[in-house]
PQR file of N, CA, C, O and H, with PARSE charges and radii, in Angstrom:
ATOM      1  N   MET A   1      43.706 -22.256  -9.001 -0.4000 1.5000
ATOM      2  CA  MET A   1      43.753 -20.803  -8.946 -0.0000 2.0000
ATOM      3  C   MET A   1      44.797 -20.367  -7.915  0.5500 1.7000
ATOM      4  O   MET A   1      45.018 -21.031  -6.903 -0.5500 1.4000
ATOM      5  N   SER A   2      45.399 -19.279  -8.194 -0.4000 1.5000
ATOM      6  CA  SER A   2      46.413 -18.764  -7.277 -0.0000 2.0000
ATOM      7  C   SER A   2      45.759 -18.020  -6.119  0.5500 1.7000
ATOM      8  O   SER A   2      44.580 -17.668  -6.165 -0.5500 1.4000
ATOM      9  H   SER A   2      45.220 -18.739  -9.016  0.4000 1.0000
ATOM     10  N   ASP A   3      46.544 -17.797  -5.097 -0.4000 1.5000
ATOM     11  CA  ASP A   3      46.022 -17.099  -3.916 -0.0000 2.0000
ATOM     12  C   ASP A   3      45.572 -15.682  -4.245  0.5500 1.7000
ATOM     13  O   ASP A   3      44.564 -15.218  -3.711 -0.5500 1.4000
ATOM     14  H   ASP A   3      47.502 -18.084  -5.060  0.4000 1.0000
ATOM     15  N   THR A   4      46.289 -14.997  -5.101 -0.4000 1.5000
ATOM     16  CA  THR A   4      45.907 -13.620  -5.445 -0.0000 2.0000
ATOM     17  C   THR A   4      44.611 -13.604  -6.244  0.5500 1.7000
ATOM     18  O   THR A   4      43.788 -12.704  -6.075 -0.5500 1.4000
ATOM     19  H   THR A   4      47.108 -15.374  -5.535  0.4000 1.0000
ATOM     20  N   ALA A   5      44.425 -14.592  -7.112 -0.4000 1.5000
ATOM     21  CA  ALA A   5      43.183 -14.665  -7.887 -0.0000 2.0000
ATOM     22  C   ALA A   5      42.006 -14.940  -6.955  0.5500 1.7000
ATOM     23  O   ALA A   5      40.939 -14.346  -7.110 -0.5500 1.4000
ATOM     24  H   ALA A   5      45.093 -15.323  -7.249  0.4000 1.0000
ATOM     25  N   LEU A   6      42.195 -15.834  -5.990 -0.4000 1.5000
ATOM     26  CA  LEU A   6      41.133 -16.121  -5.021 -0.0000 2.0000
ATOM     27  C   LEU A   6      40.834 -14.909  -4.149  0.5500 1.7000
ATOM     28  O   LEU A   6      39.675 -14.618  -3.853 -0.5500 1.4000
ATOM     29  H   LEU A   6      43.062 -16.316  -5.863  0.4000 1.0000
ATOM     30  N   GLU A   7      41.871 -14.212  -3.744 -0.4000 1.5000
ATOM     31  CA  GLU A   7      41.679 -13.012  -2.930 -0.0000 2.0000
ATOM     32  C   GLU A   7      40.948 -11.930  -3.718  0.5500 1.7000
ATOM     33  O   GLU A   7      40.087 -11.236  -3.179 -0.5500 1.4000
ATOM     34  H   GLU A   7      42.813 -14.447  -3.985  0.4000 1.0000
ATOM     35  N   THR A   8      41.292 -11.791  -4.988 -0.4000 1.5000
ATOM     36  CA  THR A   8      40.624 -10.813  -5.852 -0.0000 2.0000
ATOM     37  C   THR A   8      39.155 -11.181  -6.022  0.5500 1.7000
ATOM     38  O   THR A   8      38.273 -10.328  -5.929 -0.5500 1.4000
ATOM     39  H   THR A   8      41.992 -12.354  -5.426  0.4000 1.0000
ATOM     40  N   ARG A   9      38.907 -12.461  -6.272 -0.4000 1.5000
ATOM     41  CA  ARG A   9      37.516 -12.918  -6.442 -0.0000 2.0000
ATOM     42  C   ARG A   9      36.732 -12.733  -5.155  0.5500 1.7000
ATOM     43  O   ARG A   9      35.585 -12.288  -5.183 -0.5500 1.4000
ATOM     44  H   ARG A   9      39.624 -13.154  -6.347  0.4000 1.0000
ATOM     45  N   LEU A  10      37.340 -13.069  -4.034 -0.4000 1.5000
ATOM     46  CA  LEU A  10      36.678 -12.894  -2.744 -0.0000 2.0000
ATOM     47  C   LEU A  10      36.374 -11.421  -2.483  0.5500 1.7000
ATOM     48  O   LEU A  10      35.297 -11.090  -1.989 -0.5500 1.4000
ATOM     49  H   LEU A  10      38.272 -13.430  -4.011  0.4000 1.0000
ATOM     50  N   ALA A  11      37.299 -10.549  -2.807 -0.4000 1.5000
ATOM     51  CA  ALA A  11      37.087  -9.108  -2.620 -0.0000 2.0000
ATOM     52  C   ALA A  11      35.937  -8.618  -3.500  0.5500 1.7000
ATOM     53  O   ALA A  11      35.125  -7.806  -3.057 -0.5500 1.4000
ATOM     54  H   ALA A  11      38.174 -10.818  -3.209  0.4000 1.0000
ATOM     55  N   GLU A  12      35.859  -9.096  -4.727 -0.4000 1.5000
ATOM     56  CA  GLU A  12      34.760  -8.713  -5.628 -0.0000 2.0000
ATOM     57  C   GLU A  12      33.418  -9.201  -5.090  0.5500 1.7000
ATOM     58  O   GLU A  12      32.425  -8.473  -5.115 -0.5500 1.4000
ATOM     59  H   GLU A  12      36.518  -9.756  -5.088  0.4000 1.0000
ATOM     60  N   LEU A  13      33.401 -10.438  -4.605 -0.4000 1.5000
ATOM     61  CA  LEU A  13      32.162 -10.982  -4.043 -0.0000 2.0000
ATOM     62  C   LEU A  13      31.727 -10.211  -2.796  0.5500 1.7000
ATOM     63  O   LEU A  13      30.541  -9.939  -2.611 -0.5500 1.4000
ATOM     64  H   LEU A  13      34.208 -11.029  -4.585  0.4000 1.0000
ATOM     65  N   GLU A  14      32.684  -9.866  -1.951 -0.4000 1.5000
ATOM     66  CA  GLU A  14      32.352  -9.079  -0.762 -0.0000 2.0000
ATOM     67  C   GLU A  14      31.835  -7.706  -1.143  0.5500 1.7000
ATOM     68  O   GLU A  14      30.921  -7.183  -0.504 -0.5500 1.4000
ATOM     69  H   GLU A  14      33.648 -10.087  -2.102  0.4000 1.0000
ATOM     70  N   SER A  15      32.411  -7.120  -2.177 -0.4000 1.5000
ATOM     71  CA  SER A  15      31.957  -5.812  -2.649 -0.0000 2.0000
ATOM     72  C   SER A  15      30.534  -5.910  -3.185  0.5500 1.7000
ATOM     73  O   SER A  15      29.696  -5.057  -2.892 -0.5500 1.4000
ATOM     74  H   SER A  15      33.153  -7.544  -2.696  0.4000 1.0000
ATOM     75  N   ARG A  16      30.265  -6.937  -3.959 -0.4000 1.5000
ATOM     76  CA  ARG A  16      28.905  -7.129  -4.491 -0.0000 2.0000
ATOM     77  C   ARG A  16      27.907  -7.339  -3.365  0.5500 1.7000
ATOM     78  O   ARG A  16      26.811  -6.779  -3.377 -0.5500 1.4000
ATOM     79  H   ARG A  16      30.946  -7.629  -4.197  0.4000 1.0000
ATOM     80  N   LEU A  17      28.302  -8.158  -2.385 -0.4000 1.5000
ATOM     81  CA  LEU A  17      27.413  -8.422  -1.263 -0.0000 2.0000
ATOM     82  C   LEU A  17      27.099  -7.135  -0.508  0.5500 1.7000
ATOM     83  O   LEU A  17      25.946  -6.893  -0.153 -0.5500 1.4000
ATOM     84  H   LEU A  17      29.192  -8.613  -2.375  0.4000 1.0000
ATOM     85  N   ALA A  18      28.098  -6.321  -0.262 -0.4000 1.5000
ATOM     86  CA  ALA A  18      27.877  -5.049   0.442 -0.0000 2.0000
ATOM     87  C   ALA A  18      26.942  -4.152  -0.352  0.5500 1.7000
ATOM     88  O   ALA A  18      26.044  -3.532   0.218 -0.5500 1.4000
ATOM     89  H   ALA A  18      29.035  -6.519  -0.550  0.4000 1.0000
ATOM     90  N   PHE A  19      27.146  -4.077  -1.666 -0.4000 1.5000
ATOM     91  CA  PHE A  19      26.277  -3.255  -2.511 -0.0000 2.0000
ATOM     92  C   PHE A  19      24.841  -3.788  -2.473  0.5500 1.7000
ATOM     93  O   PHE A  19      23.890  -3.008  -2.400 -0.5500 1.4000
ATOM     94  H   PHE A  19      27.875  -4.580  -2.129  0.4000 1.0000
ATOM     95  N   GLN A  20      24.685  -5.113  -2.521 -0.4000 1.5000
ATOM     96  CA  GLN A  20      23.343  -5.700  -2.489 -0.0000 2.0000
ATOM     97  C   GLN A  20      22.658  -5.433  -1.153  0.5500 1.7000
ATOM     98  O   GLN A  20      21.457  -5.168  -1.113 -0.5500 1.4000
ATOM     99  H   GLN A  20      25.457  -5.746  -2.580  0.4000 1.0000
ATOM    100  N   GLU A  21      23.407  -5.502  -0.072 -0.4000 1.5000
ATOM    101  CA  GLU A  21      22.818  -5.218   1.240 -0.0000 2.0000
ATOM    102  C   GLU A  21      22.336  -3.775   1.319  0.5500 1.7000
ATOM    103  O   GLU A  21      21.258  -3.506   1.849 -0.5500 1.4000
ATOM    104  H   GLU A  21      24.383  -5.717  -0.104  0.4000 1.0000
ATOM    105  N   ILE A  22      23.122  -2.857   0.799 -0.4000 1.5000
ATOM    106  CA  ILE A  22      22.725  -1.439   0.788 -0.0000 2.0000
ATOM    107  C   ILE A  22      21.471  -1.256  -0.068  0.5500 1.7000
ATOM    108  O   ILE A  22      20.541  -0.546   0.315 -0.5500 1.4000
ATOM    109  H   ILE A  22      23.998  -3.075   0.369  0.4000 1.0000
ATOM    110  N   THR A  23      21.462  -1.903  -1.226 -0.4000 1.5000
ATOM    111  CA  THR A  23      20.312  -1.799  -2.130 -0.0000 2.0000
ATOM    112  C   THR A  23      19.067  -2.368  -1.475  0.5500 1.7000
ATOM    113  O   THR A  23      17.995  -1.772  -1.576 -0.5500 1.4000
ATOM    114  H   THR A  23      22.218  -2.480  -1.537  0.4000 1.0000
ATOM    115  N   ILE A  24      19.185  -3.507  -0.807 -0.4000 1.5000
ATOM    116  CA  ILE A  24      18.036  -4.114  -0.130 -0.0000 2.0000
ATOM    117  C   ILE A  24      17.526  -3.206   0.978  0.5500 1.7000
ATOM    118  O   ILE A  24      16.314  -3.058   1.136 -0.5500 1.4000
ATOM    119  H   ILE A  24      20.056  -3.991  -0.726  0.4000 1.0000
ATOM    120  N   GLU A  25      18.407  -2.603   1.741 -0.4000 1.5000
ATOM    121  CA  GLU A  25      17.988  -1.679   2.799 -0.0000 2.0000
ATOM    122  C   GLU A  25      17.257  -0.472   2.210  0.5500 1.7000
ATOM    123  O   GLU A  25      16.234  -0.044   2.745 -0.5500 1.4000
ATOM    124  H   GLU A  25      19.392  -2.723   1.613  0.4000 1.0000
ATOM    125  N   ASP A  26      17.776   0.072   1.118 -0.4000 1.5000
ATOM    126  CA  ASP A  26      17.116   1.201   0.455 -0.0000 2.0000
ATOM    127  C   ASP A  26      15.730   0.813  -0.049  0.5500 1.7000
ATOM    128  O   ASP A  26      14.764   1.556   0.120 -0.5500 1.4000
ATOM    129  H   ASP A  26      18.607  -0.276   0.683  0.4000 1.0000
ATOM    130  N   LEU A  27      15.648  -0.359  -0.666 -0.4000 1.5000
ATOM    131  CA  LEU A  27      14.354  -0.820  -1.174 -0.0000 2.0000
ATOM    132  C   LEU A  27      13.376  -1.067  -0.029  0.5500 1.7000
ATOM    133  O   LEU A  27      12.189  -0.767  -0.152 -0.5500 1.4000
ATOM    134  H   LEU A  27      16.434  -0.963  -0.803  0.4000 1.0000
ATOM    135  N   ASN A  28      13.861  -1.605   1.067 -0.4000 1.5000
ATOM    136  CA  ASN A  28      13.000  -1.855   2.214 -0.0000 2.0000
ATOM    137  C   ASN A  28      12.447  -0.542   2.763  0.5500 1.7000
ATOM    138  O   ASN A  28      11.264  -0.453   3.095 -0.5500 1.4000
ATOM    139  H   ASN A  28      14.826  -1.849   1.166  0.4000 1.0000
ATOM    140  N   ARG A  29      13.299   0.474   2.859 -0.4000 1.5000
ATOM    141  CA  ARG A  29      12.823   1.786   3.322 -0.0000 2.0000
ATOM    142  C   ARG A  29      11.779   2.361   2.360  0.5500 1.7000
ATOM    143  O   ARG A  29      10.784   2.946   2.789 -0.5500 1.4000
ATOM    144  H   ARG A  29      14.260   0.402   2.590  0.4000 1.0000
ATOM    145  N   THR A  30      12.016   2.189   1.067 -0.4000 1.5000
ATOM    146  CA  THR A  30      11.072   2.703   0.072 -0.0000 2.0000
ATOM    147  C   THR A  30       9.736   1.983   0.172  0.5500 1.7000
ATOM    148  O   THR A  30       8.682   2.618   0.137 -0.5500 1.4000
ATOM    149  H   THR A  30      12.824   1.714   0.719  0.4000 1.0000
ATOM    150  N   VAL A  31       9.773   0.665   0.295 -0.4000 1.5000
ATOM    151  CA  VAL A  31       8.533  -0.113   0.403 -0.0000 2.0000
ATOM    152  C   VAL A  31       7.780   0.273   1.676  0.5500 1.7000
ATOM    153  O   VAL A  31       6.558   0.423   1.651 -0.5500 1.4000
ATOM    154  H   VAL A  31      10.629   0.148   0.324  0.4000 1.0000
ATOM    155  N   THR A  32       8.492   0.433   2.774 -0.4000 1.5000
ATOM    156  CA  THR A  32       7.855   0.820   4.032 -0.0000 2.0000
ATOM    157  C   THR A  32       7.198   2.193   3.902  0.5500 1.7000
ATOM    158  O   THR A  32       6.075   2.393   4.365 -0.5500 1.4000
ATOM    159  H   THR A  32       9.484   0.311   2.795  0.4000 1.0000
ATOM    160  N   ALA A  33       7.889   3.126   3.281 -0.4000 1.5000
ATOM    161  CA  ALA A  33       7.314   4.462   3.083 -0.0000 2.0000
ATOM    162  C   ALA A  33       6.074   4.392   2.203  0.5500 1.7000
ATOM    163  O   ALA A  33       5.092   5.089   2.456 -0.5500 1.4000
ATOM    164  H   ALA A  33       8.802   2.963   2.905  0.4000 1.0000
ATOM    165  N   HIS A  34       6.112   3.559   1.176 -0.4000 1.5000
ATOM    166  CA  HIS A  34       4.951   3.416   0.293 -0.0000 2.0000
ATOM    167  C   HIS A  34       3.775   2.774   1.031  0.5500 1.7000
ATOM    168  O   HIS A  34       2.627   3.167   0.823 -0.5500 1.4000
ATOM    169  H   HIS A  34       6.910   2.992   0.970  0.4000 1.0000
ATOM    170  N   GLU A  35       4.048   1.802   1.880 -0.4000 1.5000
ATOM    171  CA  GLU A  35       2.969   1.184   2.650 -0.0000 2.0000
ATOM    172  C   GLU A  35       2.296   2.196   3.571  0.5500 1.7000
ATOM    173  O   GLU A  35       1.072   2.203   3.704 -0.5500 1.4000
ATOM    174  H   GLU A  35       4.980   1.482   2.048  0.4000 1.0000
ATOM    175  N   ILE A  36       3.087   3.042   4.201 -0.4000 1.5000
ATOM    176  CA  ILE A  36       2.528   4.074   5.076 -0.0000 2.0000
ATOM    177  C   ILE A  36       1.690   5.055   4.263  0.5500 1.7000
ATOM    178  O   ILE A  36       0.588   5.426   4.666 -0.5500 1.4000
ATOM    179  H   ILE A  36       4.081   3.037   4.093  0.4000 1.0000
ATOM    180  N   GLU A  37       2.216   5.467   3.130 -0.4000 1.5000
ATOM    181  CA  GLU A  37       1.488   6.407   2.266 -0.0000 2.0000
ATOM    182  C   GLU A  37       0.192   5.786   1.755  0.5500 1.7000
ATOM    183  O   GLU A  37      -0.836   6.461   1.701 -0.5500 1.4000
ATOM    184  H   GLU A  37       3.112   5.166   2.802  0.4000 1.0000
ATOM    185  N   MET A  38       0.229   4.527   1.385 -0.4000 1.5000
ATOM    186  CA  MET A  38      -0.982   3.860   0.893 -0.0000 2.0000
ATOM    187  C   MET A  38      -2.022   3.726   2.007  0.5500 1.7000
ATOM    188  O   MET A  38      -3.218   3.848   1.745 -0.5500 1.4000
ATOM    189  H   MET A  38       1.064   3.978   1.429  0.4000 1.0000
ATOM    190  N   ALA A  39      -1.591   3.480   3.228 -0.4000 1.5000
ATOM    191  CA  ALA A  39      -2.526   3.403   4.352 -0.0000 2.0000
ATOM    192  C   ALA A  39      -3.213   4.751   4.558  0.5500 1.7000
ATOM    193  O   ALA A  39      -4.419   4.812   4.797 -0.5500 1.4000
ATOM    194  H   ALA A  39      -0.619   3.381   3.441  0.4000 1.0000
ATOM    195  N   LYS A  40      -2.436   5.827   4.464 -0.4000 1.5000
ATOM    196  CA  LYS A  40      -3.019   7.169   4.582 -0.0000 2.0000
ATOM    197  C   LYS A  40      -4.015   7.420   3.457  0.5500 1.7000
ATOM    198  O   LYS A  40      -5.091   7.974   3.684 -0.5500 1.4000
ATOM    199  H   LYS A  40      -1.457   5.777   4.271  0.4000 1.0000
ATOM    200  N   MET A  41      -3.654   7.009   2.246 -0.4000 1.5000
ATOM    201  CA  MET A  41      -4.544   7.216   1.098 -0.0000 2.0000
ATOM    202  C   MET A  41      -5.838   6.407   1.250  0.5500 1.7000
ATOM    203  O   MET A  41      -6.916   6.887   0.902 -0.5500 1.4000
ATOM    204  H   MET A  41      -2.781   6.558   2.063  0.4000 1.0000
ATOM    205  N   ARG A  42      -5.728   5.180   1.769 -0.4000 1.5000
ATOM    206  CA  ARG A  42      -6.939   4.376   1.992 -0.0000 2.0000
ATOM    207  C   ARG A  42      -7.849   5.041   3.009  0.5500 1.7000
ATOM    208  O   ARG A  42      -9.065   5.083   2.823 -0.5500 1.4000
ATOM    209  H   ARG A  42      -4.852   4.790   2.051  0.4000 1.0000
ATOM    210  N   ASP A  43      -7.259   5.568   4.098 -0.4000 1.5000
ATOM    211  CA  ASP A  43      -8.056   6.267   5.108 -0.0000 2.0000
ATOM    212  C   ASP A  43      -8.735   7.492   4.509  0.5500 1.7000
ATOM    213  O   ASP A  43      -9.916   7.739   4.754 -0.5500 1.4000
ATOM    214  H   ASP A  43      -6.271   5.533   4.249  0.4000 1.0000
ATOM    215  N   ASN A  44      -7.979   8.261   3.719 -0.4000 1.5000
ATOM    216  CA  ASN A  44      -8.563   9.443   3.082 -0.0000 2.0000
ATOM    217  C   ASN A  44      -9.680   9.057   2.118  0.5500 1.7000
ATOM    218  O   ASN A  44     -10.711   9.727   2.064 -0.5500 1.4000
ATOM    219  H   ASN A  44      -7.020   8.061   3.520  0.4000 1.0000
ATOM    220  N   MET A  45      -9.484   7.990   1.363 -0.4000 1.5000
ATOM    221  CA  MET A  45     -10.514   7.534   0.421 -0.0000 2.0000
ATOM    222  C   MET A  45     -11.772   7.107   1.175  0.5500 1.7000
ATOM    223  O   MET A  45     -12.888   7.424   0.765 -0.5500 1.4000
ATOM    224  H   MET A  45      -8.646   7.445   1.406  0.4000 1.0000
ATOM    225  N   ARG A  46     -11.582   6.382   2.284 -0.4000 1.5000
ATOM    226  CA  ARG A  46     -12.729   5.952   3.074 -0.0000 2.0000
ATOM    227  C   ARG A  46     -13.504   7.156   3.603  0.5500 1.7000
ATOM    228  O   ARG A  46     -14.735   7.177   3.566 -0.5500 1.4000
ATOM    229  H   ARG A  46     -10.675   6.125   2.618  0.4000 1.0000
ATOM    230  N   LEU A  47     -12.771   8.164   4.098 -0.4000 1.5000
ATOM    231  CA  LEU A  47     -13.435   9.371   4.601 -0.0000 2.0000
ATOM    232  C   LEU A  47     -14.162  10.110   3.487  0.5500 1.7000
ATOM    233  O   LEU A  47     -15.264  10.617   3.698 -0.5500 1.4000
ATOM    234  H   LEU A  47     -11.771   8.148   4.127  0.4000 1.0000
ATOM    235  N   MET A  48     -13.558  10.177   2.303 -0.4000 1.5000
ATOM    236  CA  MET A  48     -14.193  10.861   1.180 -0.0000 2.0000
ATOM    237  C   MET A  48     -15.477  10.142   0.759  0.5500 1.7000
ATOM    238  O   MET A  48     -16.482  10.784   0.453 -0.5500 1.4000
ATOM    239  H   MET A  48     -12.663   9.766   2.132  0.4000 1.0000
ATOM    240  N   VAL A  49     -15.439   8.824   0.745 -0.4000 1.5000
ATOM    241  CA  VAL A  49     -16.636   8.057   0.375 -0.0000 2.0000
ATOM    242  C   VAL A  49     -17.735   8.277   1.411  0.5500 1.7000
ATOM    243  O   VAL A  49     -18.899   8.453   1.053 -0.5500 1.4000
ATOM    244  H   VAL A  49     -14.623   8.302   0.994  0.4000 1.0000
ATOM    245  N   GLU A  50     -17.368   8.268   2.698 -0.4000 1.5000
ATOM    246  CA  GLU A  50     -18.367   8.506   3.746 -0.0000 2.0000
ATOM    247  C   GLU A  50     -18.972   9.902   3.608  0.5500 1.7000
ATOM    248  O   GLU A  50     -20.185  10.065   3.738 -0.5500 1.4000
ATOM    249  H   GLU A  50     -16.421   8.126   2.989  0.4000 1.0000
ATOM    250  N   LYS A  51     -18.138  10.906   3.348 -0.4000 1.5000
ATOM    251  CA  LYS A  51     -18.651  12.270   3.190 -0.0000 2.0000
ATOM    252  C   LYS A  51     -19.535  12.385   1.952  0.5500 1.7000
ATOM    253  O   LYS A  51     -20.557  13.070   1.979 -0.5500 1.4000
ATOM    254  H   LYS A  51     -17.153  10.774   3.243  0.4000 1.0000
ATOM    255  N   LEU A  52     -19.148  11.723   0.878 -0.4000 1.5000
ATOM    256  CA  LEU A  52     -19.943  11.772  -0.342 -0.0000 2.0000
ATOM    257  C   LEU A  52     -21.298  11.118  -0.124  0.5500 1.7000
ATOM    258  O   LEU A  52     -22.323  11.641  -0.561 -0.5500 1.4000
ATOM    259  H   LEU A  52     -18.318  11.166   0.856  0.4000 1.0000
ATOM    260  N   LYS A  53     -21.303   9.977   0.551 -0.4000 1.5000
ATOM    261  CA  LYS A  53     -22.576   9.305   0.837 -0.0000 2.0000
ATOM    262  C   LYS A  53     -23.455  10.154   1.739  0.5500 1.7000
ATOM    263  O   LYS A  53     -24.672  10.204   1.559 -0.5500 1.4000
ATOM    264  H   LYS A  53     -20.471   9.552   0.906  0.4000 1.0000
ATOM    265  N   ALA A  54     -22.844  10.818   2.703 -0.4000 1.5000
ATOM    266  CA  ALA A  54     -23.613  11.647   3.635 -0.0000 2.0000
ATOM    267  C   ALA A  54     -24.154  12.898   2.955  0.5500 1.7000
ATOM    268  O   ALA A  54     -25.201  13.406   3.356 -0.5500 1.4000
ATOM    269  H   ALA A  54     -21.856  10.777   2.849  0.4000 1.0000
ATOM    270  N   SER A  55     -23.468  13.404   1.940 -0.4000 1.5000
ATOM    271  CA  SER A  55     -23.903  14.643   1.301 -0.0000 2.0000
ATOM    272  C   SER A  55     -24.958  14.409   0.224  0.5500 1.7000
ATOM    273  O   SER A  55     -25.667  15.340  -0.158 -0.5500 1.4000
ATOM    274  H   SER A  55     -22.617  12.991   1.614  0.4000 1.0000
ATOM    275  N   GLN A  56     -25.068  13.183  -0.266 -0.4000 1.5000
ATOM    276  CA  GLN A  56     -26.052  12.898  -1.310 -0.0000 2.0000
ATOM    277  C   GLN A  56     -27.374  12.476  -0.672  0.5500 1.7000
ATOM    278  O   GLN A  56     -27.398  11.593   0.185 -0.5500 1.4000
ATOM    279  H   GLN A  56     -24.492  12.427   0.044  0.4000 1.0000
ATOM    280  N   PRO A  57     -28.474  13.110  -1.090 -0.5600 1.5000
ATOM    281  CA  PRO A  57     -29.762  12.704  -0.535  0.2800 2.0000
ATOM    282  C   PRO A  57     -30.142  11.316  -1.063  0.5500 1.7000
ATOM    283  O   PRO A  57     -29.845  10.951  -2.200 -0.5500 1.4000
ATOM    284  N   SER A  58     -30.788  10.587  -0.216 -0.4000 1.5000
ATOM    285  CA  SER A  58     -31.221   9.246  -0.605 -0.0000 2.0000
ATOM    286  C   SER A  58     -32.559   9.350  -1.327  0.5500 1.7000
ATOM    287  O   SER A  58     -33.474  10.028  -0.859 -0.5500 1.4000
ATOM    288  H   SER A  58     -31.030  10.884   0.708  0.4000 1.0000
ATOM    289  N   HIS A  59     -32.668   8.677  -2.461 -0.4000 1.5000
ATOM    290  CA  HIS A  59     -33.914   8.675  -3.224 -0.0000 2.0000
ATOM    291  C   HIS A  59     -34.798   7.496  -2.837  0.5500 1.7000
ATOM    292  O   HIS A  59     -35.838   7.264  -3.453 -0.5500 1.4000
ATOM    293  H   HIS A  59     -31.925   8.126  -2.841  0.4000 1.0000
ATOM    294  N   ILE A  60     -34.393   6.778  -1.847 -0.4000 1.5000
ATOM    295  CA  ILE A  60     -35.172   5.640  -1.374 -0.0000 2.0000
ATOM    296  C   ILE A  60     -35.824   6.058  -0.066  0.5500 1.7000
ATOM    297  O   ILE A  60     -35.151   6.516   0.857 -0.5500 1.4000
ATOM    298  H   ILE A  60     -33.549   6.967  -1.347  0.4000 1.0000
ATOM    299  N   ALA A  61     -37.134   5.896   0.003 -0.4000 1.5000
ATOM    300  CA  ALA A  61     -37.873   6.287   1.198 -0.0000 2.0000
ATOM    301  C   ALA A  61     -37.614   5.279   2.310  0.5500 1.7000
ATOM    302  O   ALA A  61     -37.326   4.108   2.064 -0.5500 1.4000
ATOM    303  H   ALA A  61     -37.681   5.524  -0.747  0.4000 1.0000
ATOM    304  N   ALA A  62     -37.724   5.764   3.521 -0.4000 1.5000
ATOM    305  CA  ALA A  62     -37.579   4.877   4.668 -0.0000 2.0000
ATOM    306  C   ALA A  62     -38.753   3.903   4.687  0.5500 1.7000
ATOM    307  O   ALA A  62     -39.810   4.183   4.121 -0.5500 1.4000
ATOM    308  H   ALA A  62     -37.958   6.716   3.720  0.4000 1.0000
ATOM    309  N   GLN A  63     -38.565   2.774   5.330 -0.4000 1.5000
ATOM    310  CA  GLN A  63     -39.607   1.739   5.380 -0.0000 2.0000
ATOM    311  C   GLN A  63     -40.899   2.285   5.980  0.5500 1.7000
ATOM    312  O   GLN A  63     -41.987   1.907   5.546 -0.5500 1.4000
ATOM    313  H   GLN A  63     -37.706   2.546   5.789  0.4000 1.0000
ATOM    314  N   SER A  64     -40.794   3.170   6.974 -0.4000 1.5000
ATOM    315  CA  SER A  64     -41.997   3.726   7.615 -0.0000 2.0000
ATOM    316  C   SER A  64     -42.731   4.692   6.691  0.5500 1.7000
ATOM    317  O   SER A  64     -43.925   4.923   6.881 -0.5500 1.4000
ATOM    318  H   SER A  64     -39.910   3.477   7.327  0.4000 1.0000
ATOM    319  N   GLU A  65     -42.055   5.260   5.701 -0.4000 1.5000
ATOM    320  CA  GLU A  65     -42.673   6.215   4.785 -0.0000 2.0000
ATOM    321  C   GLU A  65     -43.290   5.543   3.561  0.5500 1.7000
ATOM    322  O   GLU A  65     -44.049   6.173   2.825 -0.5500 1.4000
ATOM    323  H   GLU A  65     -41.085   5.072   5.546  0.4000 1.0000
ATOM    324  N   GLU A  66     -42.977   4.301   3.343 -0.4000 1.5000
ATOM    325  CA  GLU A  66     -43.497   3.584   2.171 -0.0000 2.0000
ATOM    326  C   GLU A  66     -44.991   3.312   2.335  0.5500 1.7000
ATOM    327  O   GLU A  66     -45.447   2.923   3.410 -0.5500 1.4000
ATOM    328  H   GLU A  66     -42.360   3.789   3.940  0.4000 1.0000
ATOM    329  N   THR A  67     -45.735   3.518   1.269 -0.4000 1.5000
ATOM    330  CA  THR A  67     -47.153   3.149   1.294 -0.0000 2.0000
ATOM    331  C   THR A  67     -47.252   1.654   1.009  0.5500 1.7000
ATOM    332  O   THR A  67     -46.451   1.112   0.247 -0.5500 1.4000
ATOM    333  H   THR A  67     -45.364   3.833   0.396  0.4000 1.0000
ATOM    334  N   PRO A  68     -48.210   1.001   1.604 -0.5600 1.5000
ATOM    335  CA  PRO A  68     -48.321  -0.446   1.366  0.2800 2.0000
ATOM    336  C   PRO A  68     -48.698  -0.738  -0.077  0.5500 1.7000
ATOM    337  O   PRO A  68     -49.338   0.090  -0.725 -0.5500 1.4000
ATOM    338  N   PRO A  69     -48.324  -1.870  -0.578 -0.5600 1.5000
ATOM    339  CA  PRO A  69     -48.675  -2.210  -1.952  0.2800 2.0000
ATOM    340  C   PRO A  69     -50.194  -2.285  -2.129  0.5500 1.7000
ATOM    341  O   PRO A  69     -50.915  -2.478  -1.150 -0.5500 1.4000
ATOM    342  N   PRO A  70     -50.694  -2.136  -3.371 -0.5600 1.5000
ATOM    343  CA  PRO A  70     -52.136  -2.085  -3.598  0.2800 2.0000
ATOM    344  C   PRO A  70     -52.890  -3.350  -3.195  0.5500 1.7000
ATOM    345  O   PRO A  70     -54.096  -3.270  -2.961 -0.5500 1.4000
ATOM    346  N   HIS A  71     -52.269  -4.469  -3.104 -0.4000 1.5000
ATOM    347  CA  HIS A  71     -52.976  -5.703  -2.780 -0.0000 2.0000
ATOM    348  C   HIS A  71     -53.224  -5.880  -1.291  0.5500 1.7000
ATOM    349  O   HIS A  71     -53.760  -6.914  -0.894 -0.5500 1.4000
ATOM    350  H   HIS A  71     -51.289  -4.535  -3.294  0.4000 1.0000
ATOM    351  N   TYR A  72     -52.856  -4.913  -0.443 -0.4000 1.5000
ATOM    352  CA  TYR A  72     -53.128  -5.006   0.992 -0.0000 2.0000
ATOM    353  C   TYR A  72     -54.495  -4.507   1.299  0.5500 1.7000
ATOM    354  O   TYR A  72     -54.907  -4.507   2.459 -0.5500 1.4000
ATOM    355  H   TYR A  72     -52.421  -4.073  -0.766  0.4000 1.0000
TER
END
């Protein structure tokens, strides 16, 4: 291969590498943002479940309120 062909190929490879680095950085920022958002959503879901459990009356009596079984 001639020097100009090698230089052209090297320039193309460097261009591709630069584009890939930019793409990887963009993807990394996107993934990081999604991880933060998912953490917030998990916290919100946990709080919603706790509030839902607290707002629903329990249909199970406490152990002290239970009458003993008939065989006692």
